[in-house]
N, C-alpha and C positions, 0 to 999 in steps of 0.2 A: 498496688495489689488488687486482684480481681475479687469482686464480691461473690459470695456463694449463691446469692439469689439473682445473679445477673442473667438476663435472658440469653439464650443461645443465639448464635449468628444465623442470619437468614439462610435457609437452604440446608443447614447443618443436619436437621432431623431427616430431611429427604435423602441426603447423601448417605446417611447411616443405613437407611432402609435399602438403598441401592447396593451398598456394600454387602449387606446381609444376604441379599438375593443372589449375588455372585457366589458367595461362599456356599450357599445352599445348593446351587446348581453344580458346583464342583464336587460337593459331597455326594450328590446323587449320580455323578458320572461314574459309570462302572469301569472296572479294569479292562474288560473286553472292548468297550467302546473306545477307551483311550488307546488300546493297541491297534484297533482297526482304523481309526480316524486320526492317527498321529501325523504330525507334519513331516514325517520321514517314513521311509520304507522299512518294514521288519520282515524277516523270514528266518525260519529254522530249517536246517537240513540235516540229513543223516551224514555219517562220516564219509560216505562216498559221494556226497554232494546232492543227493536226491532231496527235493524240496518236500518237507513235511508240513510246513505251516507258513502262511504268507498273509500280510495284512492288506486291507482294501486300498490303502494309499499306493502301495507298490503295484497292485494289480491295475489300478487306473493309469499309472505311468506307463505300464507295459501294454495297456489295452487288451488284457487277457481275462478270461474267466478262471475262477478258482479251480474248476474241474479240469481245465486244460493244463494246470500247473502242478497242483499237489499230487505227488506220487508218480507223475509222468515226466517231469523235467528236472534237470539238475541246475544248480546255480550257474554253472558255466554256460548253460544254454541261453541264459538271459543276456549274455554279454555279446558285444560285437566280435568280429573275428580277431581283431587286435587285442581286445580285452580278454578273450578266451585264451589266446596264446600266452598272454602275460600271467593269467590266472594259473595256467598249468605249469609254467616254468618258474614262476617266482612266488605268487601269492599262496598257492596251496602248499608248496614246500616250506615256506616260512611259517605258515599257520601250523603245520604238523610239528615243526621243531620248537616253536615258541609258545604255541597254544593261544596266541593272540596277535592280530595284525590290525593296525589302526590307520585311518586316514589315507587309504590308497585310492588314487584317482583312476577310475575306469569309465568305460562307456557301456551303457545298456541299450538294448534295442527297444526304443520307446514306441509310442503310438504312431501308426503310419510308417513303421520301420525307420523312424528318424533316430539319429544318434543322440543320446541324451547323456551328458557328462554327470557323473556321480562320484561321491566319496564313500568308500566302503570300509567298514570296520567289522571284523569277525572275531569271535572268541569261542573256544572249545569248552563245552560243559563236560565235566568229568564226574564219575561216581565217587562214593566214599573210598573205594579202593584205588582211585586214580585212573580208572579206565575211561577213555573218551566215550561219551554218549552221543552227543550231537553238537552242531555248530550253530550258534546264534549270530546273525548278521544284521547290521544296521546300514541302511542306504540313504545317503543325504543328497538332495538335489543340488548340483553344482553348476547349473546353467548360468546363474547370475555371476558366480565366481569366475567361471570360464570366460564369460563375456568381459568381465573386469580385467582378467589376466590378458585377454586378447587386446583389450584397449591399451593396457600398459605396454604390451609388446609392440603395438603399433606406435605408441608414443616413443618408446625406446628406439625403434627403427627410424622414426622421423628425426629424433635428436641425433642419432648416429649419422644419418644422411646429411643433416645440417652441419654437423661437425666436419664431415669429410668435405662438404662444399666450402666451408669456411677455411679449411686447411688448403684446399686447392686455390681459393681466391687469394689467400695470403701468399702462397707460393708464386702465383702470377704477379702479385703486387711487388713482392721482393725481387722478382726477376726484372720487372720494369724499373724499379728503383735502382737496381744494380747497373742497368744500362744507362740510366740518367746520370748516376754517380760517375760512371766511367767517362761520360761525355764532358764532365767538369774537370777531368784530369787528362794529361797527355797520354796517348796510347802507349808511347815508349819515349824515353829520353833520347835525344839525338846524339850521335857519335861526334865527339869534338877532338880533332887532332891535338895530341899532347895533353889532353885532359881526360879525366874519368868522372862519371856521374852515377849515382845510385839513388833510389827513392823507394818509399814504402808508404802505403795508406792503410790504416786500420779503421774499419767501420765499427762503431760501438753497437749499433742496432741496425739489422737488415730491414727494419720497418720504417726507418726515417732517413731522409737525405741529410747528409752532413754539410757543414759549411767550410771545411778545410780545403785548401787548394794549393797547387804549386805548378811551376812551369819552367822550361828552359828552352830558349829559342835564339836564332841568330839575328844579329843587328847589321851585319855586313862589315867588311874590312877586318875580318878575323876577330870580331868582337861578338860576345854573347851576353844575353840578358837572362836573368833568373829572378824568380820571386816565389814567396811562400807566405800564406796568410790564413786567417780564420775569420769567417763571418759570424756575427752574433746569431745564435739560435740554430734551429734545425727545421727541416720540412721544406715544402715547395717554395715558400717565400724566401727562406735563406738560400735555397739553390738558385733562385732568380737573381738575388744580389751577388752570389758567387759568380754566376755566369757574367753578369754585368762588370764585376770587378776584373775578372780575367781579361775580357776583351778590351776594357778601358786601359789596363796596364800595358797590354801588347800595343795598342794603337798609340798611346802616349809615348812609349819607348821608341817607336819607329819615327815619331816626330822630333822628340828631343830626349835622348837617353839619360840625361842627368837624373840620378835617383831622386833628389829632392823635388825637381820639377815634375817628375812622373807621379810621385805621391801627392803633390799639390793638385795636379789635374784630377787624380782619382778622388781626392777629398771634395773637389768642386762638384763632380758628378754625383757622388753618394750623398752629399749634403742636400742637393736639390731634391733627391728622393726622400731624404730624412725629413725635410720640412714639408713634404707633401703627404706625410702620414705614415710612411713606412720607416719606423724609427730603428732601423738596423744599421750597424756600423761594422767595421772590420779592423783587424790589426794585420799588418803585413810588413815584410822586408822585401825591398826591391834592390837589385844590384846589377853591376856590369862586370864581366870578366874581360880583361885585356891582356892576352898573352904577350910576353916580351922577353926574349932571351932565355935565361934559365929559370924564370919564374912567371907567375900569372898575377897581374895586378887586380885587386878587388876593390871596387868602389860601390858602396851600398848606403842605403838610408832605411831607417825604421820608423814605422808609424805605430807606436804603442805595442810592438811585438816583443816577445822574449828575445834576448840577445843571441846572436849567432855564436857558435862554439867552434874553436879551431883546435884540431889535434895536430900537433907538430911531429915532424919526423923523429925528433929526439925523445919522444914518449911523453911529453908534457901536453897539457890541455888547458885552455883558458878561454874566457869569453871575450868577444870583441865589443867593447862598451858602445852603446848608442843612447845615451841619456837624453831625457827630455822629449822623446818622440811621442806625439799625441795620437789619440784614437782617430781613425780616418772616417770622416763623414758626419761627425757630431757638430763641430763648430765651423762657421764660415771661414775663419782665418786661423790657420794652424802653423805650427813650427815643427819641422822634421830635422832630425839629426843625421848627418852623414858621417861615415867612417871609411878609412882606407886601410888596407893591409896587403901583404904579398904572400902568395902560396908558392913554396919551393917544393922540389921533388920530395914526396913522402908526406906532405901536409894535406889535411882535409878540412874543408869548411862544412859545418853541419848546421842546417836550419831545421826547426821543429816547431810544432804547435804545442799549446799548453796542455793538451791531453796527456802528454808524456810526463811533464813535471808535476802535474796536479793529480796523478794517479795515487790511489790510496794503498798503502802497503803495511804489512805487519799486523799483529793482533790489535794494535791501537788505531789502525786505519790512518796512519800519518801520511802527509803529503810526501811524495818522492823527492821533489825539490830540485833546484838547479845545482846545489852542491853535490848531491848524489850523482846527478848526470855527469858533471865534470869529472868526478872520481871514477865513474864507470868508464868514461871515454879514455881517461888517462891510463886505465888498466888494460885497455885493448892494444894489441900490437899495431903500429902504424902501417897497416897493410893496404890502405886505400879506401875510397868511399864505399865500394860495394861490400868490402869486409866489415866496415863499421856499421853499415845499414843492416847486414845480416846479424851482427851481434845485438843491435838495438831491437830488431824484430823478435829475436828470442827473448830479450828482456821484456818486451811488451806482452808476449804470450805468457810469461811467468807471473804477470800481475793478476791474471784471472779476472774475477769480477771487480777488482779494484780499479781496472781501466774502464771507466764508464763514459768516456768522451772520445770522439773521433780524434785521430792522431795522424798527422802528415809529417813525413821525414824527407829531406832532400840533402844529399851530401855531394860536394864538388871538390876535386883535388887534382894534384899533379902526381902521376904515378912515380914511385921511387924506381931508380935504375935497377934492373935485374942483375943479381950477382951472378 
């Protein structure tokens, strides 16, 4: 607790005297002086706008003498051409109807005929009988506010220009990425006598290069090679590995088309890159088509890729097992599993990447899964690869934002005889 005889703090008595002096000067300040030297402009006009009284502050802003203004000028004469037009068409009618108008932005003709932005508030004084007597108007200097608004407008324009530039840059980037993505895929699948082929590529994001790939090309002697796969990751680095994978598979197939041998060669190439610091790998299926008589022989091998699905002409669908296939590029010694089957008229072989089976569906965001894909394929009429690809493309579109990964589809089959 403080003692009652405790000395006052240093400077306390001096501060009290200064405060008293301020209050004394305020009490001595006359109403007339407050009106004349106010930090805003005051004026009173007759109902026709003729100025009857005006304070010194506003006269200084206008660079006019009182004798030039009082009884000689109207309020509208103080405004610029645009301000006068607005006063006559909007301000004066609103004031007449409402009896008060506040915060209207106008421009007056300041000193040196310079445009001076102001905020104007007017109120009609009425008699006890409700008859209008005069108009009292307050004028506030809005130059700093107008400069602030102009600065905000410049900032908004700069932000808008930056946004437009960013959108244009993004559009150019997406266009370049689309071209690069197309270069990682065949422009069109070749026409194969006695066979039909269909493909589809879904890009999850136009801003990122995907790592999914596929191809179909001739080996000679009426044989054809095909592959489909997925490189880990996205972006330029993944695209570089994708390009390397595609060309390695093509070159290895021309040297020795045995699927296991081709995948072993690819593993050697990617593992060398893997041990050099680029720890990307891929999953892939490589196979050979060998037409013969009433069917097409299929010999393929898988390196850690989801199994191929076969839609038969009788309406059934099932996977072609390739168990034990290891990821390509991670280990120096790997084991790949080969599989054989035959495609008869009306049969279709479907290859896909995991973007399809790992799509999220339903309110619970569950994985679509391989069982659902098999059931969907079995429900489609065996109308050939292109029809199946069309149905799957519509399925992917129905996933919406649940399809958040790139997806590649490749279907190969023997057309059913036309009835």
